[in-house]
PQR file of N, CA, C, O and H, with PARSE charges and radii, in Angstrom:
ATOM      1  N   UNK A   1     109.923 130.466 103.098 -0.4000 1.5000
ATOM      2  CA  UNK A   1     110.632 129.248 102.764 -0.0000 2.0000
ATOM      3  C   UNK A   1     111.138 128.528 104.010  0.5500 1.7000
ATOM      4  O   UNK A   1     111.569 127.379 103.917 -0.5500 1.4000
ATOM      5  N   UNK A   2     111.098 129.153 105.132 -0.4000 1.5000
ATOM      6  CA  UNK A   2     111.595 128.533 106.351 -0.0000 2.0000
ATOM      7  C   UNK A   2     110.666 127.426 106.845  0.5500 1.7000
ATOM      8  O   UNK A   2     111.061 126.602 107.669 -0.5500 1.4000
ATOM      9  H   UNK A   2     110.748 130.087 105.208  0.4000 1.0000
ATOM     10  N   UNK A   3     109.432 127.408 106.341 -0.4000 1.5000
ATOM     11  CA  UNK A   3     108.465 126.417 106.821 -0.0000 2.0000
ATOM     12  C   UNK A   3     108.239 125.285 105.823  0.5500 1.7000
ATOM     13  O   UNK A   3     107.156 124.700 105.803 -0.5500 1.4000
ATOM     14  H   UNK A   3     109.111 128.078 105.671  0.4000 1.0000
ATOM     15  N   UNK A   4     109.209 124.969 105.014 -0.4000 1.5000
ATOM     16  CA  UNK A   4     109.062 123.871 104.061 -0.0000 2.0000
ATOM     17  C   UNK A   4     109.049 122.530 104.782  0.5500 1.7000
ATOM     18  O   UNK A   4     109.725 122.339 105.793 -0.5500 1.4000
ATOM     19  H   UNK A   4     110.089 125.444 105.031  0.4000 1.0000
ATOM     20  N   UNK A   5     108.272 121.615 104.241 -0.4000 1.5000
ATOM     21  CA  UNK A   5     108.230 120.268 104.799 -0.0000 2.0000
ATOM     22  C   UNK A   5     109.464 119.491 104.345  0.5500 1.7000
ATOM     23  O   UNK A   5     109.919 119.636 103.210 -0.5500 1.4000
ATOM     24  H   UNK A   5     107.723 121.770 103.420  0.4000 1.0000
ATOM     25  N   UNK A   6     109.985 118.687 105.221 -0.4000 1.5000
ATOM     26  CA  UNK A   6     111.111 117.847 104.821 -0.0000 2.0000
ATOM     27  C   UNK A   6     110.577 116.497 104.363  0.5500 1.7000
ATOM     28  O   UNK A   6     109.531 116.044 104.827 -0.5500 1.4000
ATOM     29  H   UNK A   6     109.615 118.569 106.143  0.4000 1.0000
ATOM     30  N   UNK A   7     111.291 115.867 103.462 -0.4000 1.5000
ATOM     31  CA  UNK A   7     110.886 114.569 102.948 -0.0000 2.0000
ATOM     32  C   UNK A   7     111.101 113.501 104.003  0.5500 1.7000
ATOM     33  O   UNK A   7     112.047 113.553 104.788 -0.5500 1.4000
ATOM     34  H   UNK A   7     112.141 116.234 103.085  0.4000 1.0000
ATOM     35  N   UNK A   8     110.200 112.533 103.999 -0.4000 1.5000
ATOM     36  CA  UNK A   8     110.348 111.411 104.919 -0.0000 2.0000
ATOM     37  C   UNK A   8     111.083 110.308 104.178  0.5500 1.7000
ATOM     38  O   UNK A   8     110.628 109.841 103.134 -0.5500 1.4000
ATOM     39  H   UNK A   8     109.432 112.491 103.360  0.4000 1.0000
ATOM     40  N   UNK A   9     112.191 109.902 104.705 -0.4000 1.5000
ATOM     41  CA  UNK A   9     112.966 108.838 104.075 -0.0000 2.0000
ATOM     42  C   UNK A   9     112.475 107.504 104.602  0.5500 1.7000
ATOM     43  O   UNK A   9     112.393 107.292 105.812 -0.5500 1.4000
ATOM     44  H   UNK A   9     112.560 110.281 105.554  0.4000 1.0000
ATOM     45  N   UNK A  10     112.152 106.615 103.691 -0.4000 1.5000
ATOM     46  CA  UNK A  10     111.680 105.292 104.100 -0.0000 2.0000
ATOM     47  C   UNK A  10     112.555 104.223 103.455  0.5500 1.7000
ATOM     48  O   UNK A  10     113.226 104.460 102.451 -0.5500 1.4000
ATOM     49  H   UNK A  10     112.218 106.787 102.708  0.4000 1.0000
ATOM     50  N   UNK A  11     112.526 103.074 104.045 -0.4000 1.5000
ATOM     51  CA  UNK A  11     113.300 101.963 103.514 -0.0000 2.0000
ATOM     52  C   UNK A  11     112.613 101.425 102.267  0.5500 1.7000
ATOM     53  O   UNK A  11     111.387 101.460 102.158 -0.5500 1.4000
ATOM     54  H   UNK A  11     111.980 102.882 104.861  0.4000 1.0000
ATOM     55  N   UNK A  12     113.397 100.936 101.345 -0.4000 1.5000
ATOM     56  CA  UNK A  12     112.853 100.289 100.162 -0.0000 2.0000
ATOM     57  C   UNK A  12     112.323  98.916 100.554  0.5500 1.7000
ATOM     58  O   UNK A  12     112.979  98.172 101.284 -0.5500 1.4000
ATOM     59  H   UNK A  12     114.393 100.907 101.434  0.4000 1.0000
ATOM     60  N   UNK A  13     111.150  98.591 100.071 -0.4000 1.5000
ATOM     61  CA  UNK A  13     110.580  97.285 100.351 -0.0000 2.0000
ATOM     62  C   UNK A  13     110.997  96.312  99.263  0.5500 1.7000
ATOM     63  O   UNK A  13     110.991  96.654  98.080 -0.5500 1.4000
ATOM     64  H   UNK A  13     110.617  99.195  99.479  0.4000 1.0000
ATOM     65  N   UNK A  14     111.350  95.130  99.652 -0.4000 1.5000
ATOM     66  CA  UNK A  14     111.637  94.085  98.692 -0.0000 2.0000
ATOM     67  C   UNK A  14     110.399  93.214  98.590  0.5500 1.7000
ATOM     68  O   UNK A  14     109.998  92.567  99.557 -0.5500 1.4000
ATOM     69  H   UNK A  14     111.355  94.853 100.612  0.4000 1.0000
ATOM     70  N   UNK A  15     109.808  93.205  97.425 -0.4000 1.5000
ATOM     71  CA  UNK A  15     108.594  92.432  97.227 -0.0000 2.0000
ATOM     72  C   UNK A  15     108.960  91.030  96.796  0.5500 1.7000
ATOM     73  O   UNK A  15     109.715  90.838  95.842 -0.5500 1.4000
ATOM     74  H   UNK A  15     110.134  93.731  96.639  0.4000 1.0000
ATOM     75  N   UNK A  16     108.431  90.069  97.491 -0.4000 1.5000
ATOM     76  CA  UNK A  16     108.646  88.675  97.150 -0.0000 2.0000
ATOM     77  C   UNK A  16     107.286  88.023  96.987  0.5500 1.7000
ATOM     78  O   UNK A  16     106.501  87.947  97.933 -0.5500 1.4000
ATOM     79  H   UNK A  16     107.818  90.225  98.265  0.4000 1.0000
ATOM     80  N   UNK A  17     107.022  87.561  95.797 -0.4000 1.5000
ATOM     81  CA  UNK A  17     105.755  86.899  95.526 -0.0000 2.0000
ATOM     82  C   UNK A  17     105.915  85.400  95.715  0.5500 1.7000
ATOM     83  O   UNK A  17     106.945  84.817  95.376 -0.5500 1.4000
ATOM     84  H   UNK A  17     107.660  87.623  95.030  0.4000 1.0000
ATOM     85  N   UNK A  18     104.896  84.803  96.251 -0.4000 1.5000
ATOM     86  CA  UNK A  18     104.907  83.353  96.396 -0.0000 2.0000
ATOM     87  C   UNK A  18     104.466  82.725  95.076  0.5500 1.7000
ATOM     88  O   UNK A  18     103.944  83.401  94.189 -0.5500 1.4000
ATOM     89  H   UNK A  18     104.059  85.276  96.526  0.4000 1.0000
ATOM     90  N   UNK A  19     104.687  81.430  94.971 -0.4000 1.5000
ATOM     91  CA  UNK A  19     104.266  80.711  93.774 -0.0000 2.0000
ATOM     92  C   UNK A  19     102.751  80.819  93.592  0.5500 1.7000
ATOM     93  O   UNK A  19     102.266  80.993  92.474 -0.5500 1.4000
ATOM     94  H   UNK A  19     105.111  80.881  95.692  0.4000 1.0000
ATOM     95  N   UNK A  20     102.018  80.718  94.683 -0.4000 1.5000
ATOM     96  CA  UNK A  20     100.555  80.802  94.617 -0.0000 2.0000
ATOM     97  C   UNK A  20     100.098  82.181  94.139  0.5500 1.7000
ATOM     98  O   UNK A  20      99.150  82.282  93.361 -0.5500 1.4000
ATOM     99  H   UNK A  20     102.412  80.577  95.591  0.4000 1.0000
ATOM    100  N   UNK A  21     100.768  83.247  94.600 -0.4000 1.5000
ATOM    101  CA  UNK A  21     100.407  84.603  94.174 -0.0000 2.0000
ATOM    102  C   UNK A  21     100.699  84.810  92.689  0.5500 1.7000
ATOM    103  O   UNK A  21      99.913  85.435  91.977 -0.5500 1.4000
ATOM    104  H   UNK A  21     101.539  83.165  95.232  0.4000 1.0000
ATOM    105  N   UNK A  22     101.814  84.290  92.233 -0.4000 1.5000
ATOM    106  CA  UNK A  22     102.135  84.400  90.799 -0.0000 2.0000
ATOM    107  C   UNK A  22     101.124  83.642  89.950  0.5500 1.7000
ATOM    108  O   UNK A  22     100.684  84.127  88.907 -0.5500 1.4000
ATOM    109  H   UNK A  22     102.453  83.782  92.810  0.4000 1.0000
ATOM    110  N   UNK A  23     100.761  82.451  90.405 -0.4000 1.5000
ATOM    111  CA  UNK A  23      99.784  81.657  89.666 -0.0000 2.0000
ATOM    112  C   UNK A  23      98.437  82.377  89.618  0.5500 1.7000
ATOM    113  O   UNK A  23      97.787  82.400  88.572 -0.5500 1.4000
ATOM    114  H   UNK A  23     101.118  82.057  91.251  0.4000 1.0000
ATOM    115  N   UNK A  24      98.018  82.956  90.724 -0.4000 1.5000
ATOM    116  CA  UNK A  24      96.757  83.697  90.764 -0.0000 2.0000
ATOM    117  C   UNK A  24      96.808  84.907  89.823  0.5500 1.7000
ATOM    118  O   UNK A  24      95.830  85.206  89.138 -0.5500 1.4000
ATOM    119  H   UNK A  24      98.546  82.937  91.573  0.4000 1.0000
ATOM    120  N   UNK A  25      97.933  85.588  89.793 -0.4000 1.5000
ATOM    121  CA  UNK A  25      98.089  86.744  88.903 -0.0000 2.0000
ATOM    122  C   UNK A  25      98.025  86.315  87.446  0.5500 1.7000
ATOM    123  O   UNK A  25      97.403  86.988  86.623 -0.5500 1.4000
ATOM    124  H   UNK A  25      98.728  85.346  90.349  0.4000 1.0000
ATOM    125  N   UNK A  26      98.665  85.197  87.126 -0.4000 1.5000
ATOM    126  CA  UNK A  26      98.628  84.696  85.744 -0.0000 2.0000
ATOM    127  C   UNK A  26      97.213  84.318  85.327  0.5500 1.7000
ATOM    128  O   UNK A  26      96.799  84.588  84.199 -0.5500 1.4000
ATOM    129  H   UNK A  26      99.170  84.651  87.795  0.4000 1.0000
ATOM    130  N   UNK A  27      96.464  83.688  86.248 -0.4000 1.5000
ATOM    131  CA  UNK A  27      95.075  83.341  85.934 -0.0000 2.0000
ATOM    132  C   UNK A  27      94.234  84.597  85.731  0.5500 1.7000
ATOM    133  O   UNK A  27      93.382  84.638  84.843 -0.5500 1.4000
ATOM    134  H   UNK A  27      96.799  83.470  87.165  0.4000 1.0000
ATOM    135  N   UNK A  28      94.467  85.600  86.535 -0.4000 1.5000
ATOM    136  CA  UNK A  28      93.729  86.852  86.401 -0.0000 2.0000
ATOM    137  C   UNK A  28      94.023  87.559  85.090  0.5500 1.7000
ATOM    138  O   UNK A  28      93.118  88.091  84.448 -0.5500 1.4000
ATOM    139  H   UNK A  28      95.159  85.566  87.256  0.4000 1.0000
ATOM    140  N   UNK A  29      95.281  87.564  84.696 -0.4000 1.5000
ATOM    141  CA  UNK A  29      95.663  88.185  83.427 -0.0000 2.0000
ATOM    142  C   UNK A  29      95.063  87.418  82.258  0.5500 1.7000
ATOM    143  O   UNK A  29      94.569  88.018  81.303 -0.5500 1.4000
ATOM    144  H   UNK A  29      96.017  87.132  85.218  0.4000 1.0000
ATOM    145  N   UNK A  30      95.105  86.093  82.331 -0.4000 1.5000
ATOM    146  CA  UNK A  30      94.528  85.274  81.266 -0.0000 2.0000
ATOM    147  C   UNK A  30      93.028  85.518  81.154  0.5500 1.7000
ATOM    148  O   UNK A  30      92.497  85.625  80.048 -0.5500 1.4000
ATOM    149  H   UNK A  30      95.506  85.606  83.106  0.4000 1.0000
ATOM    150  N   UNK A  31      92.342  85.607  82.293 -0.4000 1.5000
ATOM    151  CA  UNK A  31      90.902  85.862  82.284 -0.0000 2.0000
ATOM    152  C   UNK A  31      90.599  87.247  81.703  0.5500 1.7000
ATOM    153  O   UNK A  31      89.625  87.411  80.968 -0.5500 1.4000
ATOM    154  H   UNK A  31      92.774  85.521  83.191  0.4000 1.0000
ATOM    155  N   UNK A  32      91.419  88.229  82.026 -0.4000 1.5000
ATOM    156  CA  UNK A  32      91.223  89.581  81.499 -0.0000 2.0000
ATOM    157  C   UNK A  32      91.408  89.608  79.989  0.5500 1.7000
ATOM    158  O   UNK A  32      90.632  90.236  79.269 -0.5500 1.4000
ATOM    159  H   UNK A  32      92.210  88.095  82.623  0.4000 1.0000
ATOM    160  N   UNK A  33      92.441  88.923  79.520 -0.4000 1.5000
ATOM    161  CA  UNK A  33      92.683  88.878  78.067 -0.0000 2.0000
ATOM    162  C   UNK A  33      91.528  88.202  77.340  0.5500 1.7000
ATOM    163  O   UNK A  33      91.108  88.654  76.275 -0.5500 1.4000
ATOM    164  H   UNK A  33      93.072  88.414  80.105  0.4000 1.0000
ATOM    165  N   UNK A  34      91.018  87.120  77.918 -0.4000 1.5000
ATOM    166  CA  UNK A  34      89.886  86.420  77.300 -0.0000 2.0000
ATOM    167  C   UNK A  34      88.649  87.306  77.266  0.5500 1.7000
ATOM    168  O   UNK A  34      87.934  87.330  76.265 -0.5500 1.4000
ATOM    169  H   UNK A  34      91.359  86.754  78.784  0.4000 1.0000
ATOM    170  N   UNK A  35      88.390  88.030  78.344 -0.4000 1.5000
ATOM    171  CA  UNK A  35      87.242  88.931  78.380 -0.0000 2.0000
ATOM    172  C   UNK A  35      87.382  90.038  77.334  0.5500 1.7000
ATOM    173  O   UNK A  35      86.405  90.398  76.677 -0.5500 1.4000
ATOM    174  H   UNK A  35      88.971  88.010  79.157  0.4000 1.0000
ATOM    175  N   UNK A  36      88.583  90.572  77.181 -0.4000 1.5000
ATOM    176  CA  UNK A  36      88.802  91.604  76.158 -0.0000 2.0000
ATOM    177  C   UNK A  36      88.590  91.039  74.755  0.5500 1.7000
ATOM    178  O   UNK A  36      88.008  91.698  73.893 -0.5500 1.4000
ATOM    179  H   UNK A  36      89.376  90.279  77.714  0.4000 1.0000
ATOM    180  N   UNK A  37      89.066  89.818  74.536 -0.4000 1.5000
ATOM    181  CA  UNK A  37      88.912  89.189  73.228 -0.0000 2.0000
ATOM    182  C   UNK A  37      87.435  88.994  72.901  0.5500 1.7000
ATOM    183  O   UNK A  37      87.003  89.276  71.783 -0.5500 1.4000
ATOM    184  H   UNK A  37      89.539  89.283  75.236  0.4000 1.0000
ATOM    185  N   UNK A  38      86.652  88.509  73.882 -0.4000 1.5000
ATOM    186  CA  UNK A  38      85.216  88.318  73.665 -0.0000 2.0000
ATOM    187  C   UNK A  38      84.514  89.648  73.419  0.5500 1.7000
ATOM    188  O   UNK A  38      83.625  89.737  72.573 -0.5500 1.4000
ATOM    189  H   UNK A  38      87.003  88.280  74.790  0.4000 1.0000
ATOM    190  N   UNK A  39      84.909  90.668  74.150 -0.4000 1.5000
ATOM    191  CA  UNK A  39      84.314  91.981  73.963 -0.0000 2.0000
ATOM    192  C   UNK A  39      84.602  92.552  72.585  0.5500 1.7000
ATOM    193  O   UNK A  39      83.736  93.169  71.965 -0.5500 1.4000
ATOM    194  H   UNK A  39      85.632  90.595  74.837  0.4000 1.0000
ATOM    195  N   UNK A  40      85.821  92.344  72.111 -0.4000 1.5000
ATOM    196  CA  UNK A  40      86.173  92.826  70.760 -0.0000 2.0000
ATOM    197  C   UNK A  40      85.363  92.092  69.702  0.5500 1.7000
ATOM    198  O   UNK A  40      84.886  92.700  68.744 -0.5500 1.4000
ATOM    199  H   UNK A  40      86.525  91.843  72.615  0.4000 1.0000
ATOM    200  N   UNK A  41      85.207  90.761  69.880 -0.4000 1.5000
ATOM    201  CA  UNK A  41      84.418  89.983  68.920 -0.0000 2.0000
ATOM    202  C   UNK A  41      82.965  90.460  68.907  0.5500 1.7000
ATOM    203  O   UNK A  41      82.372  90.616  67.840 -0.5500 1.4000
ATOM    204  H   UNK A  41      85.595  90.267  70.659  0.4000 1.0000
ATOM    205  N   UNK A  42      82.394  90.690  70.087 -0.4000 1.5000
ATOM    206  CA  UNK A  42      81.016  91.138  70.189 -0.0000 2.0000
ATOM    207  C   UNK A  42      80.857  92.510  69.524  0.5500 1.7000
ATOM    208  O   UNK A  42      79.895  92.743  68.792 -0.5500 1.4000
ATOM    209  H   UNK A  42      82.876  90.562  70.954  0.4000 1.0000
ATOM    210  N   UNK A  43      81.803  93.408  69.783 -0.4000 1.5000
ATOM    211  CA  UNK A  43      81.753  94.751  69.203 -0.0000 2.0000
ATOM    212  C   UNK A  43      81.879  94.671  67.681  0.5500 1.7000
ATOM    213  O   UNK A  43      81.198  95.392  66.952 -0.5500 1.4000
ATOM    214  H   UNK A  43      82.584  93.219  70.377  0.4000 1.0000
ATOM    215  N   UNK A  44      82.761  93.782  67.214 -0.4000 1.5000
ATOM    216  CA  UNK A  44      82.939  93.600  65.785 -0.0000 2.0000
ATOM    217  C   UNK A  44      81.654  93.072  65.146  0.5500 1.7000
ATOM    218  O   UNK A  44      81.268  93.514  64.064 -0.5500 1.4000
ATOM    219  H   UNK A  44      83.314  93.196  67.807  0.4000 1.0000
ATOM    220  N   UNK A  45      80.994  92.125  65.819 -0.4000 1.5000
ATOM    221  CA  UNK A  45      79.731  91.588  65.311 -0.0000 2.0000
ATOM    222  C   UNK A  45      78.670  92.679  65.218  0.5500 1.7000
ATOM    223  O   UNK A  45      77.911  92.720  64.250 -0.5500 1.4000
ATOM    224  H   UNK A  45      81.307  91.766  66.698  0.4000 1.0000
ATOM    225  N   UNK A  46      78.609  93.543  66.191 -0.4000 1.5000
ATOM    226  CA  UNK A  46      77.632  94.622  66.191 -0.0000 2.0000
ATOM    227  C   UNK A  46      77.905  95.572  65.018  0.5500 1.7000
ATOM    228  O   UNK A  46      76.979  95.992  64.325 -0.5500 1.4000
ATOM    229  H   UNK A  46      79.225  93.509  66.978  0.4000 1.0000
ATOM    230  N   UNK A  47      79.167  95.903  64.806 -0.4000 1.5000
ATOM    231  CA  UNK A  47      79.508  96.831  63.722 -0.0000 2.0000
ATOM    232  C   UNK A  47      79.273  96.193  62.345  0.5500 1.7000
ATOM    233  O   UNK A  47      78.854  96.871  61.407 -0.5500 1.4000
ATOM    234  H   UNK A  47      79.920  95.563  65.369  0.4000 1.0000
ATOM    235  N   UNK A  48      79.544  94.896  62.233 -0.4000 1.5000
ATOM    236  CA  UNK A  48      79.343  94.209  60.950 -0.0000 2.0000
ATOM    237  C   UNK A  48      77.865  94.066  60.616  0.5500 1.7000
ATOM    238  O   UNK A  48      77.492  94.033  59.443 -0.5500 1.4000
ATOM    239  H   UNK A  48      79.885  94.346  62.995  0.4000 1.0000
ATOM    240  N   UNK A  49      77.018  93.981  61.644 -0.4000 1.5000
ATOM    241  CA  UNK A  49      75.582  93.799  61.411 -0.0000 2.0000
ATOM    242  C   UNK A  49      74.927  95.079  60.920  0.5500 1.7000
ATOM    243  O   UNK A  49      73.854  95.041  60.318 -0.5500 1.4000
ATOM    244  H   UNK A  49      77.320  94.008  62.597  0.4000 1.0000
ATOM    245  N   UNK A  50      75.564  96.204  61.174 -0.4000 1.5000
ATOM    246  CA  UNK A  50      74.950  97.495  60.816 -0.0000 2.0000
ATOM    247  C   UNK A  50      74.997  97.789  59.356  0.5500 1.7000
ATOM    248  O   UNK A  50      74.518  98.837  58.922 -0.5500 1.4000
ATOM    249  H   UNK A  50      76.436  96.235  61.663  0.4000 1.0000
TER
END
């Protein structure tokens, strides 16, 4: 037990997003939701056709 590693203490980072970064994130989330919606519709169509 004498050779245990000690924890490294680091400072907490304060994350600040710019308006442009937030807008890009919102567009990405919207695009992801739309892709999921289309995928669900396509999957539903495949199951209904069977």
